[in-house]
C-alpha positions as CSV (number, residue, x, y, z in Angstrom):
1,X,87.3,129.6,33.5
2,X,90.2,131.3,35.5
3,X,87.1,133.5,37.5
4,X,85.9,129.8,38.6
5,X,89.3,128.7,39.9
6,X,89.7,131.6,41.7
7,X,86.6,131.4,43.2
8,X,87.3,127.6,43.9
9,X,90.5,128.4,45.6
10,X,89.2,130.6,47.9
11,X,86.1,129.0,48.9
12,X,88.7,126.0,49.2
13,X,91.1,128.3,51.9
14,X,88.2,130.2,54.0
15,X,88.1,127.4,56.8
16,X,91.6,127.8,58.0
17,X,92.1,131.4,56.7
18,X,89.4,132.4,59.0
19,X,89.6,129.7,62.3
20,X,89.9,131.3,65.3
21,X,92.4,129.7,67.9
22,X,90.9,128.7,71.4
23,X,93.6,128.4,73.9
24,X,93.1,126.1,77.0
25,X,95.3,125.3,79.7
26,X,95.5,121.6,81.3
27,X,95.8,121.4,85.1
28,X,97.2,125.1,85.5
29,X,98.8,125.7,89.3
30,X,98.4,121.9,89.9
31,X,94.7,121.9,89.9
32,X,92.3,119.3,88.1
33,X,90.9,122.1,86.1
34,X,90.9,122.9,82.3
35,X,90.8,126.9,82.2
36,X,88.7,127.8,81.1
37,X,86.3,125.0,81.7
38,X,84.3,125.1,78.1
39,X,84.5,127.5,75.0
40,X,82.2,128.7,72.0
41,X,83.1,127.4,69.0
42,X,82.7,127.2,65.3
43,X,83.2,124.5,62.8
44,X,87.3,124.3,61.8
45,X,88.2,126.4,65.0
46,X,91.4,125.1,66.5
47,X,91.3,123.9,70.4
48,X,94.7,124.0,71.6
49,X,95.2,122.3,74.6
50,X,98.5,123.7,76.9
51,X,99.5,120.9,79.3
52,X,101.1,122.1,82.5
53,X,103.1,120.0,85.0
54,X,101.6,116.6,86.3
55,X,100.0,113.5,83.8
56,X,96.8,114.8,82.0
57,X,95.0,113.9,79.4
58,X,92.2,115.0,77.0
59,X,90.2,112.4,76.3
60,X,86.5,113.1,74.9
61,X,83.4,111.1,76.4
62,X,79.4,111.2,75.8
63,X,77.3,113.6,78.1
64,X,76.2,110.5,80.0
65,X,78.8,108.6,80.8
66,X,80.7,110.8,81.9
67,X,84.7,109.7,82.2
68,X,84.8,106.8,80.2
69,X,86.6,107.6,76.0
70,X,83.7,107.3,73.5
71,X,84.4,104.5,70.8
72,X,85.9,106.7,67.6
73,X,86.7,109.8,69.6
74,X,89.6,112.0,70.3
75,X,92.0,111.4,73.1
76,X,95.6,112.5,73.1
77,X,96.6,110.1,75.9
78,X,98.7,110.4,78.6
79,X,100.9,114.0,78.4
80,X,103.2,113.9,81.4
81,X,105.0,117.4,82.2
82,X,107.7,118.0,84.7
83,X,107.9,121.2,86.8
84,X,110.0,124.1,85.1
85,X,109.1,122.8,81.8
86,X,108.9,125.5,79.0
87,X,107.8,125.5,76.6
88,X,104.4,123.2,77.6
89,X,103.2,120.9,75.2
90,X,100.5,121.6,73.5
91,X,97.7,119.2,71.3
92,X,95.4,120.7,68.6
93,X,91.9,119.7,68.4
94,X,89.9,120.5,64.9
95,X,86.8,121.6,66.0
96,X,84.5,119.6,63.5
97,X,80.8,120.7,61.5
98,X,78.4,118.6,63.9
99,X,76.4,121.1,63.5
100,X,77.1,122.6,66.7
101,X,76.3,119.9,69.2
102,X,78.2,119.8,72.2
103,X,80.9,118.1,72.6
104,X,82.5,116.3,76.3
105,X,86.1,115.6,77.6
106,X,87.5,114.6,80.6
107,X,91.3,113.9,81.9
108,X,91.4,109.9,81.9
109,X,93.9,110.4,84.6
110,X,93.2,108.2,88.0
111,X,90.3,110.0,90.2
112,X,90.9,112.8,88.1
113,X,87.5,112.7,86.9
114,X,85.2,112.5,89.5
115,X,86.8,115.8,90.9
116,X,85.1,117.4,88.4
117,X,88.7,117.5,85.6
118,X,86.3,117.8,82.4
119,X,85.7,120.5,79.5
120,X,83.3,120.8,76.6
121,X,83.0,123.1,73.1
122,X,79.9,124.3,72.7
123,X,77.9,122.9,76.0
124,X,74.0,124.4,76.4
125,X,73.2,127.1,78.3
126,X,73.2,127.3,82.1
127,X,69.6,125.9,82.9
128,X,69.6,123.2,80.3
129,X,69.5,119.9,82.4
130,X,72.9,119.2,79.4
131,X,74.6,122.1,80.6
132,X,78.2,121.9,81.7
133,X,78.0,122.4,84.9
134,X,75.2,119.4,84.6
135,X,78.1,117.9,83.1
136,X,80.2,118.2,86.2
137,X,78.7,117.3,88.8
138,X,77.5,114.3,87.0
139,X,80.9,113.4,86.8
140,X,81.5,113.9,90.1
141,X,78.5,111.9,90.9
142,X,79.6,108.4,89.2
143,X,82.8,108.9,89.9
144,X,83.3,110.8,92.9
145,X,84.1,108.4,95.1
146,X,88.2,107.5,93.6
147,X,88.7,110.6,94.8
148,X,88.9,110.7,98.2
149,X,91.3,111.5,99.9
150,X,93.4,109.2,102.8
151,X,92.6,110.1,106.2
152,X,95.2,112.9,107.2
153,X,98.0,111.0,109.1
154,X,100.4,112.4,112.2
155,X,104.5,112.1,110.8
156,X,106.8,110.8,113.4
157,X,110.4,112.1,112.8
158,X,112.7,108.9,112.1
159,X,115.3,108.8,114.8
160,X,118.5,110.1,114.1
161,X,120.8,107.1,112.7
162,X,123.7,106.0,115.2
163,X,126.9,104.7,113.6
164,X,129.3,102.3,115.3
165,X,133.1,102.4,114.0
166,X,133.2,99.5,111.3
167,X,134.4,96.2,112.6
168,X,134.1,93.8,109.9
169,X,135.6,93.8,106.5
170,X,134.1,91.3,103.7
171,X,135.4,90.4,100.4
172,X,132.6,90.4,97.7
173,X,132.5,90.7,94.1
174,X,136.7,91.8,93.8
175,X,136.4,94.4,96.4
176,X,136.7,94.9,99.8
177,X,133.5,96.4,102.1
178,X,133.8,98.1,105.7
179,X,130.7,97.2,107.4
180,X,129.1,97.4,111.1
181,X,127.4,95.0,112.9
182,X,125.8,92.9,112.1
183,X,128.1,92.5,109.3
184,X,126.2,92.7,105.7
185,X,124.4,89.4,104.6
186,X,125.2,88.2,101.2
187,X,122.4,85.9,99.8
188,X,123.3,82.4,99.0
189,X,120.6,82.5,96.5
190,X,120.0,86.2,95.3
191,X,116.4,87.3,95.4
192,X,114.0,89.3,93.7
193,X,112.0,91.8,95.4
194,X,109.0,93.2,94.3
195,X,107.9,96.8,94.9
196,X,104.3,97.9,94.0
197,X,104.3,102.1,92.9
198,X,101.0,103.4,93.7
199,X,99.0,100.2,94.2
200,X,95.6,101.0,94.3
201,X,96.0,104.8,93.6
202,X,97.6,105.5,97.2
203,X,100.8,107.5,97.7
204,X,102.5,104.7,98.3
205,X,105.4,102.0,98.2
206,X,103.8,98.5,98.5
207,X,106.0,97.2,100.9
208,X,107.1,100.5,102.1
209,X,110.5,98.6,103.2
210,X,112.5,95.7,102.6
211,X,115.5,93.6,104.2
212,X,117.7,92.4,101.3
213,X,121.4,91.4,100.9
214,X,124.2,92.2,98.5
215,X,123.7,90.5,95.3
216,X,119.7,91.0,95.5
217,X,117.7,92.4,92.7
218,X,114.9,95.0,93.7
219,X,112.1,95.4,90.8
220,X,109.9,98.2,91.2
221,X,106.8,98.3,89.2
222,X,105.0,101.1,88.4
223,X,101.2,101.3,89.1
224,X,98.5,103.7,87.0
225,X,99.2,107.3,87.6
226,X,102.8,108.9,86.8
227,X,105.4,108.1,90.1
228,X,109.1,108.0,90.1
229,X,111.8,106.0,92.4
230,X,114.2,108.5,93.2
231,X,117.2,108.2,95.1
232,X,117.6,110.7,98.2
233,X,119.8,111.0,101.9
234,X,118.2,109.7,105.1
235,X,118.4,113.1,106.3
236,X,117.2,115.5,103.3
237,X,114.3,113.3,102.4
238,X,112.3,114.3,98.5
239,X,115.3,115.7,97.2
240,X,117.3,114.1,94.8
241,X,121.0,112.4,96.1
242,X,123.5,113.8,93.6
243,X,124.2,111.0,91.2
244,X,122.0,108.5,92.8
245,X,119.9,106.6,90.4
246,X,116.5,107.6,89.2
247,X,113.5,106.0,87.3
248,X,112.2,109.0,85.6
249,X,108.8,109.3,85.4
250,X,106.5,106.3,84.5
251,X,103.4,107.7,83.5
252,X,100.9,104.6,83.2
253,X,97.1,104.5,81.9
254,X,94.6,103.7,84.4
255,X,93.4,100.8,82.1
256,X,97.1,99.0,81.8
257,X,97.2,95.7,82.0
258,X,101.3,95.5,81.5
259,X,103.2,97.4,83.7
260,X,106.6,99.0,83.8
261,X,109.5,98.3,86.0
262,X,112.9,99.5,87.4
263,X,114.8,97.1,88.4
264,X,118.0,98.1,91.0
265,X,121.1,95.4,91.8
266,X,122.4,95.7,95.8
267,X,125.8,95.9,95.9
268,X,126.4,97.7,99.3
269,X,124.0,97.1,102.3
270,X,126.1,99.4,104.5
271,X,125.0,102.5,102.0
272,X,121.7,101.4,101.1
273,X,120.1,101.6,104.4
274,X,120.9,105.4,104.1
275,X,118.4,106.2,100.6
276,X,114.6,107.1,100.8
277,X,112.4,106.7,97.7
278,X,109.6,108.9,97.0
279,X,107.5,109.8,93.9
280,X,105.4,112.6,92.5
């Protein structure tokens, strides 16, 4: 009886005791890849996905169609990671006992799968019609059009701002504001201005600029991917302004229908003309 209990205990411990841990980097060095792109594993092995900066997923799919979530399949959800994060966040996948059948995964971020960001466990050999390379080629062929980069544009520096001495002092909200010509406009009825952040997969704000009066509210609506609204100065764009406002990263899934927002109340037009906004 005792020997039977010991044997049963050892049998129960065997899978975890001999499990192999396989480490996979997700999006290393800013690249849309998994490194390594595939692994060979046994039932009970553990694949550890280390998420690098940006905002990626590990989402299970079929071989065909690629880039489409498999019903009841494994998915990590979006894992936003800021630059400089240490240690990197980790998600684990326990390899099931599926008789060695290949398992396929991809990044669910907009356009990433279409650029070949796919991963496999136990893919067939290279010359097999369902090899890893065949799956990657299929993902690019089916979804690559979304990953086409926008045409290059020529950057023309904005002219240096020219300031004139204050000419008007305007009372507002219990305080006094020194302004320049023309005097700042205060909204008779405060307005709400809506800015789309990253609409249609573009790295842009739409509209790119607005004219707002003191008392108006600007609402930034975040579309899929992972953007921010961060305050900077005119002369030093893309660098956060000390004590300036920032929305923080706002990850949004590609199939989201409810979009997060960040609201900003305009208090002084004379200051806000100096601000630029950017996203990562």
